[in-house]
PDB file of N, CA, C and O in Angstrom:
ATOM      1  N   UNK A   1      24.600 221.828 102.365  1.00  0.00           N
ATOM      2  CA  UNK A   1      24.857 222.384 100.757  1.00  0.00           C
ATOM      3  C   UNK A   1      24.669 222.815  99.791  1.00  0.00           C
ATOM      4  O   UNK A   1      25.650 222.999  99.071  1.00  0.00           O
ATOM      5  N   UNK A   2      23.447 223.153  99.341  1.00  0.00           N
ATOM      6  CA  UNK A   2      22.859 223.179  98.896  1.00  0.00           C
ATOM      7  C   UNK A   2      23.968 223.002  96.649  1.00  0.00           C
ATOM      8  O   UNK A   2      25.183 222.829  96.544  1.00  0.00           O
ATOM      9  N   UNK A   3      23.280 223.091  95.781  1.00  0.00           N
ATOM     10  CA  UNK A   3      24.200 222.703  94.610  1.00  0.00           C
ATOM     11  C   UNK A   3      24.323 224.180  94.114  1.00  0.00           C
ATOM     12  O   UNK A   3      23.595 225.163  93.971  1.00  0.00           O
ATOM     13  N   UNK A   4      25.612 223.825  93.928  1.00  0.00           N
ATOM     14  CA  UNK A   4      25.778 225.752  93.165  1.00  0.00           C
ATOM     15  C   UNK A   4      25.131 226.163  91.581  1.00  0.00           C
ATOM     16  O   UNK A   4      25.534 227.098  90.889  1.00  0.00           O
ATOM     17  N   UNK A   5      24.098 225.263  91.249  1.00  0.00           N
ATOM     18  CA  UNK A   5      23.563 225.510  90.313  1.00  0.00           C
ATOM     19  C   UNK A   5      22.067 226.735  90.888  1.00  0.00           C
ATOM     20  O   UNK A   5      21.613 227.788  90.441  1.00  0.00           O
ATOM     21  N   UNK A   6      21.825 226.064  91.775  1.00  0.00           N
ATOM     22  CA  UNK A   6      20.558 226.614  91.931  1.00  0.00           C
ATOM     23  C   UNK A   6      21.197 227.696  92.534  1.00  0.00           C
ATOM     24  O   UNK A   6      20.895 228.569  91.722  1.00  0.00           O
ATOM     25  N   UNK A   7      22.287 228.612  93.916  1.00  0.00           N
ATOM     26  CA  UNK A   7      23.015 229.860  94.125  1.00  0.00           C
ATOM     27  C   UNK A   7      22.766 230.128  93.244  1.00  0.00           C
ATOM     28  O   UNK A   7      21.565 230.376  93.353  1.00  0.00           O
ATOM     29  N   UNK A   8      23.155 230.363  91.888  1.00  0.00           N
ATOM     30  CA  UNK A   8      23.424 230.882  90.893  1.00  0.00           C
ATOM     31  C   UNK A   8      22.521 231.519  90.114  1.00  0.00           C
ATOM     32  O   UNK A   8      22.820 232.549  89.509  1.00  0.00           O
ATOM     33  N   UNK A   9      21.427 231.012  90.058  1.00  0.00           N
ATOM     34  CA  UNK A   9      19.800 231.241  89.495  1.00  0.00           C
ATOM     35  C   UNK A   9      19.350 232.063  90.096  1.00  0.00           C
ATOM     36  O   UNK A   9      18.466 232.843  89.738  1.00  0.00           O
ATOM     37  N   UNK A  10      20.349 231.962  91.941  1.00  0.00           N
ATOM     38  CA  UNK A  10      19.436 232.845  93.160  1.00  0.00           C
ATOM     39  C   UNK A  10      20.028 234.491  92.625  1.00  0.00           C
ATOM     40  O   UNK A  10      19.206 235.403  92.542  1.00  0.00           O
ATOM     41  N   UNK A  11      20.847 234.628  92.439  1.00  0.00           N
ATOM     42  CA  UNK A  11      21.594 235.801  91.990  1.00  0.00           C
ATOM     43  C   UNK A  11      21.107 236.166  91.151  1.00  0.00           C
ATOM     44  O   UNK A  11      20.787 235.649  90.081  1.00  0.00           O
ATOM     45  N   UNK A  12      20.967 237.389  91.675  1.00  0.00           N
ATOM     46  CA  UNK A  12      19.934 238.629  90.505  1.00  0.00           C
ATOM     47  C   UNK A  12      21.495 239.931  89.890  1.00  0.00           C
ATOM     48  O   UNK A  12      22.374 240.525  90.514  1.00  0.00           O
ATOM     49  N   UNK A  13      21.222 239.871  88.830  1.00  0.00           N
ATOM     50  CA  UNK A  13      22.143 240.634  87.780  1.00  0.00           C
ATOM     51  C   UNK A  13      22.059 242.066  87.360  1.00  0.00           C
ATOM     52  O   UNK A  13      21.064 242.386  86.710  1.00  0.00           O
ATOM     53  N   UNK A  14      22.563 242.578  87.515  1.00  0.00           N
ATOM     54  CA  UNK A  14      22.312 244.138  87.049  1.00  0.00           C
ATOM     55  C   UNK A  14      23.127 243.742  85.551  1.00  0.00           C
ATOM     56  O   UNK A  14      24.221 243.182  85.612  1.00  0.00           O
ATOM     57  N   UNK A  15      22.337 244.167  83.864  1.00  0.00           N
ATOM     58  CA  UNK A  15      23.451 243.869  83.004  1.00  0.00           C
ATOM     59  C   UNK A  15      23.461 245.658  82.783  1.00  0.00           C
ATOM     60  O   UNK A  15      23.773 246.113  81.682  1.00  0.00           O
ATOM     61  N   UNK A  16      23.367 245.889  83.073  1.00  0.00           N
ATOM     62  CA  UNK A  16      23.218 247.162  82.321  1.00  0.00           C
ATOM     63  C   UNK A  16      24.545 247.953  82.792  1.00  0.00           C
ATOM     64  O   UNK A  16      24.710 248.940  82.075  1.00  0.00           O
ATOM     65  N   UNK A  17      25.676 247.797  83.919  1.00  0.00           N
ATOM     66  CA  UNK A  17      26.600 247.359  84.373  1.00  0.00           C
ATOM     67  C   UNK A  17      28.029 246.483  84.058  1.00  0.00           C
ATOM     68  O   UNK A  17      29.133 246.252  84.552  1.00  0.00           O
ATOM     69  N   UNK A  18      26.902 246.058  82.462  1.00  0.00           N
ATOM     70  CA  UNK A  18      28.297 245.595  81.953  1.00  0.00           C
ATOM     71  C   UNK A  18      28.640 246.160  80.488  1.00  0.00           C
ATOM     72  O   UNK A  18      27.682 246.689  79.923  1.00  0.00           O
ATOM     73  N   UNK A  19      29.948 246.131  79.729  1.00  0.00           N
ATOM     74  CA  UNK A  19      29.833 246.031  78.801  1.00  0.00           C
ATOM     75  C   UNK A  19      30.541 244.767  78.142  1.00  0.00           C
ATOM     76  O   UNK A  19      31.059 243.823  78.738  1.00  0.00           O
ATOM     77  N   UNK A  20      30.436 244.983  76.713  1.00  0.00           N
ATOM     78  CA  UNK A  20      30.668 243.975  75.658  1.00  0.00           C
ATOM     79  C   UNK A  20      32.167 244.625  75.489  1.00  0.00           C
ATOM     80  O   UNK A  20      32.535 245.793  75.364  1.00  0.00           O
ATOM     81  N   UNK A  21      32.998 243.168  75.546  1.00  0.00           N
ATOM     82  CA  UNK A  21      34.271 243.236  74.607  1.00  0.00           C
ATOM     83  C   UNK A  21      34.292 242.185  73.528  1.00  0.00           C
ATOM     84  O   UNK A  21      33.257 241.520  73.525  1.00  0.00           O
ATOM     85  N   UNK A  22      35.166 241.848  72.619  1.00  0.00           N
ATOM     86  CA  UNK A  22      36.107 241.808  71.909  1.00  0.00           C
ATOM     87  C   UNK A  22      36.818 240.669  72.670  1.00  0.00           C
ATOM     88  O   UNK A  22      37.531 241.165  73.542  1.00  0.00           O
ATOM     89  N   UNK A  23      36.930 238.346  72.647  1.00  0.00           N
ATOM     90  CA  UNK A  23      37.533 237.661  73.059  1.00  0.00           C
ATOM     91  C   UNK A  23      38.192 236.129  72.362  1.00  0.00           C
ATOM     92  O   UNK A  23      37.416 235.179  72.467  1.00  0.00           O
ATOM     93  N   UNK A  24      39.235 235.901  71.830  1.00  0.00           N
ATOM     94  CA  UNK A  24      39.349 234.952  71.568  1.00  0.00           C
ATOM     95  C   UNK A  24      38.930 234.036  72.398  1.00  0.00           C
ATOM     96  O   UNK A  24      38.512 233.840  73.539  1.00  0.00           O
ATOM     97  N   UNK A  25      39.367 233.234  70.768  1.00  0.00           N
ATOM     98  CA  UNK A  25      38.377 231.922  70.790  1.00  0.00           C
ATOM     99  C   UNK A  25      39.848 231.120  72.025  1.00  0.00           C
ATOM    100  O   UNK A  25      39.368 230.238  72.737  1.00  0.00           O
ATOM    101  N   UNK A  26      40.566 231.231  72.137  1.00  0.00           N
ATOM    102  CA  UNK A  26      41.588 230.957  72.855  1.00  0.00           C
ATOM    103  C   UNK A  26      41.603 231.498  74.456  1.00  0.00           C
ATOM    104  O   UNK A  26      41.913 230.727  75.364  1.00  0.00           O
ATOM    105  N   UNK A  27      41.248 232.853  74.696  1.00  0.00           N
ATOM    106  CA  UNK A  27      40.349 233.142  76.504  1.00  0.00           C
ATOM    107  C   UNK A  27      39.328 232.675  76.195  1.00  0.00           C
ATOM    108  O   UNK A  27      39.356 231.763  77.022  1.00  0.00           O
ATOM    109  N   UNK A  28      38.282 232.504  75.605  1.00  0.00           N
ATOM    110  CA  UNK A  28      37.080 232.110  75.970  1.00  0.00           C
ATOM    111  C   UNK A  28      37.465 230.135  76.519  1.00  0.00           C
ATOM    112  O   UNK A  28      37.255 229.784  77.680  1.00  0.00           O
ATOM    113  N   UNK A  29      37.805 229.514  75.851  1.00  0.00           N
ATOM    114  CA  UNK A  29      38.195 229.063  76.422  1.00  0.00           C
ATOM    115  C   UNK A  29      38.769 228.744  77.663  1.00  0.00           C
ATOM    116  O   UNK A  29      37.954 228.262  78.449  1.00  0.00           O
ATOM    117  N   UNK A  30      40.260 228.895  78.217  1.00  0.00           N
ATOM    118  CA  UNK A  30      41.299 229.370  79.381  1.00  0.00           C
ATOM    119  C   UNK A  30      40.192 230.047  80.107  1.00  0.00           C
ATOM    120  O   UNK A  30      40.224 229.589  81.249  1.00  0.00           O
ATOM    121  N   UNK A  31      39.380 230.776  80.020  1.00  0.00           N
ATOM    122  CA  UNK A  31      37.831 231.387  80.942  1.00  0.00           C
ATOM    123  C   UNK A  31      37.166 229.639  81.988  1.00  0.00           C
ATOM    124  O   UNK A  31      37.136 229.024  83.054  1.00  0.00           O
ATOM    125  N   UNK A  32      36.645 229.712  80.078  1.00  0.00           N
ATOM    126  CA  UNK A  32      35.488 228.456  80.543  1.00  0.00           C
ATOM    127  C   UNK A  32      36.141 227.025  81.183  1.00  0.00           C
ATOM    128  O   UNK A  32      35.360 226.226  81.699  1.00  0.00           O
ATOM    129  N   UNK A  33      37.929 226.650  81.128  1.00  0.00           N
ATOM    130  CA  UNK A  33      38.437 225.713  81.649  1.00  0.00           C
ATOM    131  C   UNK A  33      38.430 226.003  83.235  1.00  0.00           C
ATOM    132  O   UNK A  33      38.132 225.523  84.329  1.00  0.00           O
ATOM    133  N   UNK A  34      38.813 226.799  82.773  1.00  0.00           N
ATOM    134  CA  UNK A  34      39.209 227.934  84.731  1.00  0.00           C
ATOM    135  C   UNK A  34      37.914 227.671  85.805  1.00  0.00           C
ATOM    136  O   UNK A  34      37.892 227.292  86.976  1.00  0.00           O
ATOM    137  N   UNK A  35      36.822 228.062  84.821  1.00  0.00           N
ATOM    138  CA  UNK A  35      35.798 227.702  85.263  1.00  0.00           C
ATOM    139  C   UNK A  35      35.035 226.511  85.687  1.00  0.00           C
ATOM    140  O   UNK A  35      34.102 226.248  86.446  1.00  0.00           O
ATOM    141  N   UNK A  36      35.905 225.845  84.797  1.00  0.00           N
ATOM    142  CA  UNK A  36      35.416 224.103  84.724  1.00  0.00           C
ATOM    143  C   UNK A  36      35.877 223.296  86.473  1.00  0.00           C
ATOM    144  O   UNK A  36      35.347 222.804  87.469  1.00  0.00           O
ATOM    145  N   UNK A  37      37.362 223.663  85.824  1.00  0.00           N
ATOM    146  CA  UNK A  37      38.248 223.273  87.368  1.00  0.00           C
ATOM    147  C   UNK A  37      37.553 223.740  88.817  1.00  0.00           C
ATOM    148  O   UNK A  37      37.365 222.884  89.681  1.00  0.00           O
ATOM    149  N   UNK A  38      37.216 224.998  89.022  1.00  0.00           N
ATOM    150  CA  UNK A  38      37.003 225.444  89.840  1.00  0.00           C
ATOM    151  C   UNK A  38      35.773 224.819  90.477  1.00  0.00           C
ATOM    152  O   UNK A  38      35.794 224.618  91.691  1.00  0.00           O
ATOM    153  N   UNK A  39      33.918 224.258  89.233  1.00  0.00           N
ATOM    154  CA  UNK A  39      33.613 224.189  89.799  1.00  0.00           C
ATOM    155  C   UNK A  39      33.870 222.501  90.397  1.00  0.00           C
ATOM    156  O   UNK A  39      33.374 222.238  91.492  1.00  0.00           O
ATOM    157  N   UNK A  40      34.497 221.607  89.795  1.00  0.00           N
ATOM    158  CA  UNK A  40      34.715 220.539  89.553  1.00  0.00           C
ATOM    159  C   UNK A  40      35.948 219.799  90.967  1.00  0.00           C
ATOM    160  O   UNK A  40      36.317 218.677  91.313  1.00  0.00           O
ATOM    161  N   UNK A  41      36.184 221.127  91.362  1.00  0.00           N
ATOM    162  CA  UNK A  41      37.945 221.389  92.619  1.00  0.00           C
ATOM    163  C   UNK A  41      37.099 220.058  93.423  1.00  0.00           C
ATOM    164  O   UNK A  41      35.898 220.057  93.694  1.00  0.00           O
ATOM    165  N   UNK A  42      38.149 218.884  93.729  1.00  0.00           N
ATOM    166  CA  UNK A  42      38.012 217.866  94.992  1.00  0.00           C
ATOM    167  C   UNK A  42      38.103 218.446  96.130  1.00  0.00           C
ATOM    168  O   UNK A  42      38.656 219.533  95.964  1.00  0.00           O
ATOM    169  N   UNK A  43      37.908 218.314  96.921  1.00  0.00           N
ATOM    170  CA  UNK A  43      38.543 218.395  98.383  1.00  0.00           C
ATOM    171  C   UNK A  43      39.617 217.415  99.236  1.00  0.00           C
ATOM    172  O   UNK A  43      39.351 216.313  99.715  1.00  0.00           O
ATOM    173  N   UNK A  44      40.946 218.150  99.291  1.00  0.00           N
ATOM    174  CA  UNK A  44      41.729 217.418  98.998  1.00  0.00           C
ATOM    175  C   UNK A  44      42.472 217.193 100.076  1.00  0.00           C
ATOM    176  O   UNK A  44      43.247 218.142 100.191  1.00  0.00           O
ATOM    177  N   UNK A  45      42.655 216.258 101.093  1.00  0.00           N
ATOM    178  CA  UNK A  45      43.567 216.135 102.454  1.00  0.00           C
ATOM    179  C   UNK A  45      45.292 216.513 102.606  1.00  0.00           C
ATOM    180  O   UNK A  45      46.281 215.846 102.302  1.00  0.00           O
ATOM    181  N   UNK A  46      45.144 217.959 103.249  1.00  0.00           N
ATOM    182  CA  UNK A  46      46.202 217.610 103.910  1.00  0.00           C
ATOM    183  C   UNK A  46      47.331 216.244 104.629  1.00  0.00           C
ATOM    184  O   UNK A  46      47.045 215.225 105.257  1.00  0.00           O
ATOM    185  N   UNK A  47      48.391 216.702 104.273  1.00  0.00           N
ATOM    186  CA  UNK A  47      49.485 215.932 104.926  1.00  0.00           C
ATOM    187  C   UNK A  47      49.548 215.549 106.380  1.00  0.00           C
ATOM    188  O   UNK A  47      49.880 214.463 106.856  1.00  0.00           O
ATOM    189  N   UNK A  48      49.128 216.762 107.061  1.00  0.00           N
ATOM    190  CA  UNK A  48      48.710 216.925 108.466  1.00  0.00           C
ATOM    191  C   UNK A  48      46.804 215.939 108.416  1.00  0.00           C
ATOM    192  O   UNK A  48      46.445 215.578 109.537  1.00  0.00           O
ATOM    193  N   UNK A  49      46.566 215.858 108.138  1.00  0.00           N
ATOM    194  CA  UNK A  49      45.204 215.266 108.290  1.00  0.00           C
ATOM    195  C   UNK A  49      44.824 214.252 107.732  1.00  0.00           C
ATOM    196  O   UNK A  49      43.673 213.849 107.570  1.00  0.00           O
ATOM    197  N   UNK A  50      46.375 213.543 107.233  1.00  0.00           N
ATOM    198  CA  UNK A  50      45.918 211.709 106.606  1.00  0.00           C
ATOM    199  C   UNK A  50      47.274 211.808 108.438  1.00  0.00           C
ATOM    200  O   UNK A  50      46.873 211.021 109.296  1.00  0.00           O
ATOM    201  N   UNK A  51      48.132 212.340 108.729  1.00  0.00           N
ATOM    202  CA  UNK A  51      49.005 211.734 110.152  1.00  0.00           C
ATOM    203  C   UNK A  51      47.464 211.284 111.032  1.00  0.00           C
ATOM    204  O   UNK A  51      47.202 210.210 111.572  1.00  0.00           O
ATOM    205  N   UNK A  52      46.550 212.628 110.924  1.00  0.00           N
ATOM    206  CA  UNK A  52      46.193 212.491 112.237  1.00  0.00           C
ATOM    207  C   UNK A  52      44.697 211.481 111.920  1.00  0.00           C
ATOM    208  O   UNK A  52      43.967 211.371 112.906  1.00  0.00           O
ATOM    209  N   UNK A  53      44.215 210.749 110.606  1.00  0.00           N
ATOM    210  CA  UNK A  53      43.149 209.893 110.031  1.00  0.00           C
ATOM    211  C   UNK A  53      44.276 208.291 111.149  1.00  0.00           C
ATOM    212  O   UNK A  53      44.363 207.449 112.042  1.00  0.00           O
ATOM    213  N   UNK A  54      44.547 208.664 110.567  1.00  0.00           N
ATOM    214  CA  UNK A  54      45.823 207.442 110.805  1.00  0.00           C
ATOM    215  C   UNK A  54      45.919 207.263 111.914  1.00  0.00           C
ATOM    216  O   UNK A  54      45.076 206.443 112.280  1.00  0.00           O
ATOM    217  N   UNK A  55      46.603 207.652 112.786  1.00  0.00           N
ATOM    218  CA  UNK A  55      47.100 207.130 114.214  1.00  0.00           C
ATOM    219  C   UNK A  55      45.613 207.223 115.287  1.00  0.00           C
ATOM    220  O   UNK A  55      45.583 206.890 116.471  1.00  0.00           O
ATOM    221  N   UNK A  56      44.404 207.797 114.432  1.00  0.00           N
ATOM    222  CA  UNK A  56      43.275 208.058 115.383  1.00  0.00           C
ATOM    223  C   UNK A  56      42.360 206.500 114.768  1.00  0.00           C
ATOM    224  O   UNK A  56      41.327 206.189 115.361  1.00  0.00           O
ATOM    225  N   UNK A  57      42.967 205.432 113.310  1.00  0.00           N
ATOM    226  CA  UNK A  57      42.771 204.185 113.181  1.00  0.00           C
ATOM    227  C   UNK A  57      43.852 203.730 114.288  1.00  0.00           C
ATOM    228  O   UNK A  57      43.602 203.127 115.332  1.00  0.00           O
ATOM    229  N   UNK A  58      44.432 203.926 114.072  1.00  0.00           N
ATOM    230  CA  UNK A  58      45.752 202.802 114.882  1.00  0.00           C
ATOM    231  C   UNK A  58      45.346 202.784 116.423  1.00  0.00           C
ATOM    232  O   UNK A  58      46.088 202.077 117.104  1.00  0.00           O
ATOM    233  N   UNK A  59      44.458 203.333 117.010  1.00  0.00           N
ATOM    234  CA  UNK A  59      44.934 204.299 117.934  1.00  0.00           C
ATOM    235  C   UNK A  59      43.201 203.151 118.038  1.00  0.00           C
ATOM    236  O   UNK A  59      43.252 202.223 118.845  1.00  0.00           O
ATOM    237  N   UNK A  60      41.953 203.319 117.275  1.00  0.00           N
ATOM    238  CA  UNK A  60      40.599 202.344 117.082  1.00  0.00           C
ATOM    239  C   UNK A  60      41.676 201.635 117.618  1.00  0.00           C
ATOM    240  O   UNK A  60      42.328 201.865 118.637  1.00  0.00           O
ATOM    241  N   UNK A  61      41.812 200.391 116.465  1.00  0.00           N
ATOM    242  CA  UNK A  61      41.785 199.403 116.750  1.00  0.00           C
ATOM    243  C   UNK A  61      42.818 198.683 118.079  1.00  0.00           C
ATOM    244  O   UNK A  61      42.789 197.591 118.648  1.00  0.00           O
ATOM    245  N   UNK A  62      43.648 199.835 118.201  1.00  0.00           N
ATOM    246  CA  UNK A  62      44.859 199.374 119.138  1.00  0.00           C
ATOM    247  C   UNK A  62      44.098 198.478 120.526  1.00  0.00           C
ATOM    248  O   UNK A  62      44.480 197.473 121.127  1.00  0.00           O
ATOM    249  N   UNK A  63      42.717 199.462 120.716  1.00  0.00           N
ATOM    250  CA  UNK A  63      41.787 199.215 121.965  1.00  0.00           C
ATOM    251  C   UNK A  63      40.405 198.325 121.600  1.00  0.00           C
ATOM    252  O   UNK A  63      39.475 197.954 122.315  1.00  0.00           O
ATOM    253  N   UNK A  64      40.625 198.188 120.487  1.00  0.00           N
ATOM    254  CA  UNK A  64      39.633 197.126 121.161  1.00  0.00           C
ATOM    255  C   UNK A  64      40.032 195.666 121.165  1.00  0.00           C
ATOM    256  O   UNK A  64      39.291 194.825 121.675  1.00  0.00           O
TER     257      UNK A  64
END
């Protein structure tokens, strides 16, 4: 999978479609924090995936 920054560099944006808005520092911080969380979000293992992994390890060790 490509790095997210490479993907962002490939995007062409038409700047005429956007209009400037007044935002507070609090809103800026909230958007920044949300963006950082979405970029650095780790993939978590779900409960059933842990059980399947544990079962496969136990099965693998018991057949040796």
